[in-house]
Structure formats: C-alpha cells, structure tokens
C-alpha positions in Angstrom: 0.0 -0.1 -0.3 1.4 3.3 -1.0 1.3 5.5 2.2 -0.5 9.0 1.2 1.0 12.2 1.5 -0.3 15.7 2.1 2.4 18.5 1.0 2.5 22.0 1.6 4.6 24.4 -0.5 4.8 27.9 1.0 6.7 29.2 -1.8 8.1 33.0 -1.1 5.7 33.3 1.9 6.4 33.1 5.6 8.4 34.5 8.5 9.3 33.1 11.9 5.8 34.2 13.1 4.5 31.7 10.5 6.0 28.9 12.7 3.0 28.9 14.9 0.8 27.4 11.9 3.0 24.4 12.1 2.2 24.1 16.1 -1.5 24.7 15.3 -1.3 22.1 12.3 0.4 19.4 14.7 -2.1 20.2 17.6 -4.7 19.3 15.2 -3.0 16.1 14.1 -1.2 14.4 16.7 -1.0 11.1 15.0 -1.8 11.6 11.4 -2.5 8.3 9.6 -0.8 10.0 6.4 2.5 11.5 5.8 2.5 15.3 6.1 5.1 17.7 4.5 5.8 21.6 4.7 8.1 23.2 2.5 9.0 26.3 3.8 11.2 29.3 2.3 14.9 28.1 3.0 15.2 30.8 5.7 12.7 28.5 7.9 13.9 25.3 7.3 16.0 24.8 10.4 13.4 26.6 12.8 10.8 24.4 11.2 12.7 21.1 11.7 13.2 22.1 15.4 9.6 23.3 15.9 8.5 19.6 14.4 10.8 17.6 16.5 8.2 15.8 18.5 5.8 15.2 15.5 5.7 13.1 12.5 5.5 16.1 10.6 8.3 16.5 8.0 10.3 19.5 6.6 11.5 19.7 3.0 13.5 22.3 0.5 12.0 23.9 -1.9 14.8 23.5 -4.6 18.3 22.5 -4.4 21.3 23.0 -6.7 22.7 20.3 -9.0 25.9 20.6 -7.2 27.3 19.5 -3.5 28.8 22.7 -3.4 30.7 25.5 -5.1 30.8 29.1 -6.5 26.8 29.4 -6.6 25.7 32.4 -4.9 22.6 32.3 -3.7 22.0 28.9 -4.2 21.5 25.6 -1.5 22.6 22.2 -2.3 20.5 19.1 -1.4 23.3 18.4 1.3 22.9 21.7 3.1 19.1 21.1 3.3 20.0 17.5 4.7 22.4 19.1 7.2 19.4 21.7 8.0 17.1 18.9 9.0 14.9 18.3 5.9 14.0 15.1 4.6 12.3 16.0 1.2 12.6 18.5 -1.6 10.8 19.8 -4.4 12.5 19.6 -8.1 11.0 20.9 -11.3 8.3 23.1 -10.0 6.6 24.9 -13.0 7.7 28.3 -11.2 11.1 27.2 -11.3 10.7 25.9 -14.7 9.5 29.2 -16.0 11.1 31.7 -13.4 14.5 30.2 -13.9 14.1 28.4 -17.3 15.1 25.1 -15.7 15.2 22.2 -18.5 14.3 18.6 -17.7 18.0 17.7 -17.7 18.4 20.4 -14.9 15.6 18.9 -13.0 16.8 15.5 -13.5 20.5 16.2 -12.2 18.9 18.1 -9.1 16.9 14.8 -8.3 19.9 12.9 -8.5 21.8 15.4 -6.1 18.7 15.0 -3.8 19.0 11.2 -3.8 22.6 11.4 -3.1 22.1 13.7 0.0 19.7 11.0 1.0 16.5 13.4 0.5 13.3 12.4 -0.9 12.6 14.3 -4.2 9.1 15.5 -5.2 9.6 15.8 -8.7 6.9 18.4 -10.5 5.4 17.9 -14.0 2.6 19.4 -15.7 1.2 21.0 -18.9 0.5 24.9 -19.5 -3.1 26.0 -20.7 -1.9 26.3 -24.1 -0.8 22.6 -24.5 -3.9 21.3 -22.9 -6.0 23.0 -25.4 -3.8 21.7 -28.0 -4.7 18.2 -27.0 -0.8 17.6 -26.0 -1.0 16.8 -22.3 0.0 13.2 -22.5 2.7 14.0 -24.7 3.9 16.5 -22.5 3.6 14.6 -19.4 5.5 11.7 -21.1 8.5 13.8 -22.1 8.6 15.5 -18.6 8.9 12.0 -17.0 11.5 10.8 -19.4 13.5 13.8 -18.9 13.4 14.8 -15.3 13.7 11.3 -13.6 17.1 9.8 -13.2 17.2 6.0 -14.8 17.6 4.7 -11.3 15.3 5.4 -8.5 13.0 3.9 -5.9 9.6 4.5 -4.2 11.2 5.4 -1.1 13.3 8.3 -2.6 11.1 10.0 -5.4 7.3 11.2 -5.5 5.8 12.5 -8.6 3.5 15.6 -8.3 1.4 16.3 -11.4 0.5 19.9 -11.1 -1.3 21.6 -14.1 0.1 24.8 -14.7 -2.5 26.3 -15.7 -4.6 25.4 -12.4 -1.8 26.6 -9.8 -3.0 29.5 -8.0 -5.9 30.1 -10.5 -8.8 28.4 -9.0 -9.1 26.4 -11.9 -9.2 22.8 -11.2 -9.2 20.0 -14.2 -12.2 17.5 -13.8 -11.9 14.6 -11.8 -11.8 12.5 -15.2 -9.2 14.6 -16.4 -6.9 14.3 -13.3 -7.5 10.4 -13.3 -6.6 10.1 -17.0 -3.1 12.0 -16.4 -2.3 9.8 -13.0 -3.2 6.7 -14.8 -1.3 7.6 -17.4 1.8 8.4 -15.2 1.4 5.3 -13.4 1.7 3.3 -16.6 4.7 5.1 -17.8 6.3 4.6 -14.2 5.7 0.7 -14.3 7.0 0.5 -17.9 10.1 2.5 -17.2 10.9 1.0 -13.6 9.2 -2.1 -13.4 5.7 -2.9 -11.6 7.4 -3.1 -8.1 8.9 0.3 -8.2 6.3 1.9 -10.8 3.4 0.8 -8.8 5.1 1.9 -5.2 5.9 5.8 -6.3 3.0 8.1 -4.8 1.7 10.4 -7.1 0.3 13.7 -5.9 -1.9 16.3 -7.6 -1.5 19.8 -7.3 -3.2 22.7 -8.5 -5.9 24.7 -6.7 -6.6 22.2 -3.8 -8.7 23.3 -0.9 -10.7 21.9 1.7 -14.1 22.1 -0.7 -12.7 19.9 -3.5 -10.0 17.8 -1.6 -12.3 14.7 -1.0 -13.5 14.7 -4.5 -9.8 14.9 -5.8 -8.6 12.1 -3.3 -11.2 9.7 -4.5 -9.8 9.7 -8.2 -7.7 6.5 -9.3 -3.9 6.9 -8.6 -4.0 10.2 -6.4 -2.1 9.5 -3.5 -2.1 12.8 -2.0 -1.9 16.4 -2.9 0.8 19.2 -3.3 -0.9 22.2 -1.9 0.1 25.7 -2.3 -1.9 28.8 -0.8 -4.0 26.5 1.4 -0.9 25.3 3.1 -0.1 28.6 4.6 -2.7 28.6 7.2 -3.5 25.4 9.4 -7.2 25.9 9.3 -7.2 25.9 5.8 -4.6 22.9 5.3 -5.8 20.8 8.2 -9.3 20.0 6.6 -6.9 18.7 3.3 -5.1 16.3 5.6 -8.4 15.3 7.0 -9.9 14.6 3.8 -6.7 12.3 2.6 -7.1 10.5 6.1 -10.5 9.7 5.2 -10.1 8.8 1.6 
C-alpha cells in the first residue's frame, strides 16, 4: 500500500511568526495516519525542523542545486538541506521551470543530487493551458517524465507531483476525469520504465488549486496518493481539512 502524502509548499511566503501555523497543524493532527510535509522558504527550514521535532510532520526544501557545493551565490545544495534537517525537496516546480528556465535535464540532475544527499525528491510535472488546449497533455507528461527522472530511483526516494500549470493558484481545477486520465497515464509510464514493483509503489500527488472544498473529490480519483498544496497550506485552518480529507479517502 502506498502511504498517502499531504504536502504544502509555502513558496516565497513566511517569517518566523509563521511557525505558529506548524504548531497549530500538529496540535490538530497529533497522530496523523498520512505523511504530512511542509516546504517553507529556506530561511525557515532549520527552525521548522526544530518546531516539528516531536511530531511526525516532515520538513522539506523548495529547490536544490545540482552540485553539492561551489561558487553558486544564493543557491542551496541538497546536502545543505539535509544538514539543516530537511527530509524532502521539491524539484521541477513549474515556477522554477518558468522563472529560472529550468530544463528537464537540470531537474534530473537536481533530483539525482537530492537522492545522493539522502533526500526524498518530489518531482513536479505538468502542462500549460496552451498545451492542454492543443490536446498535447499526455505527450508533455511523457516527455517530462522521461527527461526529469533519473534512470535509477526507488519509491522510497521519489514522489511525482502532477500540477497542471494552468491550475496553480488560479482557482481552476481539472475535472476528476482529466486528473484520473493523467495520473493513470503517469502510473503506466512509471511501471513501463521501472518495472511493476517500483512503478506501482511510487506515490503520485495532484497539485493545483486544491482546497478543503474539493479535496475529498480529488482524493477519490484513481492513482491520486495525496496532494501538493500551495496557498491553502499557509494556514493550518486551511490545510488541516485537506489532511483530514486525505486520511478519510
């Protein structure tokens, strides 16, 4: 059985006062039946790890460099995140792909760096609205999977997050049939490439305007093993119902 995962990406939001939201989230879910992950900005990773020290809540980074160290001003390596106490890191988020022109090759190298440092990589993929409207979604997904994932990985060190770019932060959500089609396709591609054992065991999250009001419906879709949540993860009062919906799925 794949253990479900509720992941929150705070993006470029949060100060030390935001750690109170972690405390509130942990109080609401003292013994969660699913994995819970929060990826705060890098400035809060160490403090978040300390805050969550006595709870199952996991802390992750939002990005890492492909190299372990070097002359890369402003960047953070996977080894540094691991040293700070993080256990996960996002790679390939659409905002990184767009804002920083990250290629599939770059994301693959970052994912390999995450694995080498002992982090679980949450590899993000997804199509734009133009690609969706051109009926190219599955081709785009196939290409991103092929280019962004290393040839060797395990279900223990890799999670896939399908986030249609046009649904991130827009309030637009694909139909459950559209989500199911893509998640089933991702599963089939993973099984073909890595074999039934690994391919069947890798968790696949959905992300894109997930909130309390639609979470249960999304979690009922085939091969949806959880969610990668943006804005709705910033407040415990918004994220907690999503965690509860996942536990009840």
